[in-house]
N, C-alpha and C positions, 0 to 999 in steps of 0.2 A: 446196883442194889436197888431197893425198893423204898430201903430210910429213906432218900431222895426224894420219893413220890406223896406222900405221908409227915406233914407237921408232925412232930412234937414223935417223930415213932422213935427216935434217940440217942442213946442216949449217950451218945461225942458225938458234939455241938460239932465240930470243922467236921466231920465225916458225911454228916449228914447236908453242911453248906456246900460240901466238894458235889456231892450226888445230884444237889439241887441244883449249881453249875454243868453239869456234865445234862443234865437232861434242858435247860436252858437253852448250852451248844447247840445239840441236837434240834431243836425246833427252830434259832435263827439260821442255821448253816442249814436246812430243809428251805425252807424259805428264798435263804439268799442265791443257793445253787440251783434251786428248783426247774431252772428254764435253763437251764446249762446241761438237764435231763439226771441230773444226780439228786441220789436219792438219798441220804441223811435219817438212819436208825438208830437206838438203842434197845441195848433187853435190859432189866433191872429184876438180875437173878434176887429167887430166895430162900430160905436157909439148903445146902445145899452139902454135900455131906463128901468134901474133901480133906487133901492131908492139912492144910492150914486148923480143922476144927478137927483132925485125926484123934485129937487123944482128951477127947471132950467126954464125962461120963454118959456114962450110954442112960444114964435117966435124965441128961441135961438133951442127949439125941431125940429119947422120946421124946420129949418135953416140945421138941421143935417138928417131929410127926404132928404130933396130937392136935396142934396147932391150927395147923393148916388143913382147908376143908378141906382136901385129896383125902388127907391121912398119909400123905409122905413127903420124905425126904429125897430130896432132885442131886443129881450128878452132872460131872463135865458135860455130859450127854443132850442132858435134855436143854442146857440152853448153843450144843453145841449143832443143835439141830435147829433151832430158833435162828440161831446165824446166820444157816444154810439156805434158808425160808425167806430170809432176809436180803440172802443177797441175788436169789434168784427171778426169775420172769413170773412166777407165780406171783412175785412179791410186788408188784410193777407200779402201782397205783398206790402202794403206801409209803409214805413220806411224812419228816417230821414225827413221826409215833415211839413213842417209849414201849417198850412189850414186855410184859410183867410175865413172867416164867417162873414163875412161884408156889404150884398147888395152890389157886385159888387165894393167896393172903390176902393181895391187896384187892380183890371184893369182898371182902367181910370187914365190916368194920370192928377198931379193935377190940369190944365187946365179946362180938363172937368167938373172938378165937378165943375166952375162958371160958365159954358153954364148952368148945370141946375138950378146952382140957379137963372136966368132970366129969366124959368119956370115960368107959375101962375098956 
């Protein structure tokens, strides 16, 4: 998830550390195996509506949507299509990247998220 991409973004330190480790693993594996024509990338999902968060209050879901620059909440298909792209020949020159699929969350600063919360 995007929690591993920005320091201080996670309230759960072990989770953020684990995500940071996956990012480093992605980059190291891409460098190490590039000459073997192996591409290694990862996807950093933003706020997704899944069964895992299906029981959160509607107010919390609305807040998750509002802080995203695109104003939406993703689903599993958004991640699946990103994976299809990264696994396709269309991404043949992409390796060692972490692709945020997050409605623009990572592009903005944490302060800009608060501005979005004030919009109605």
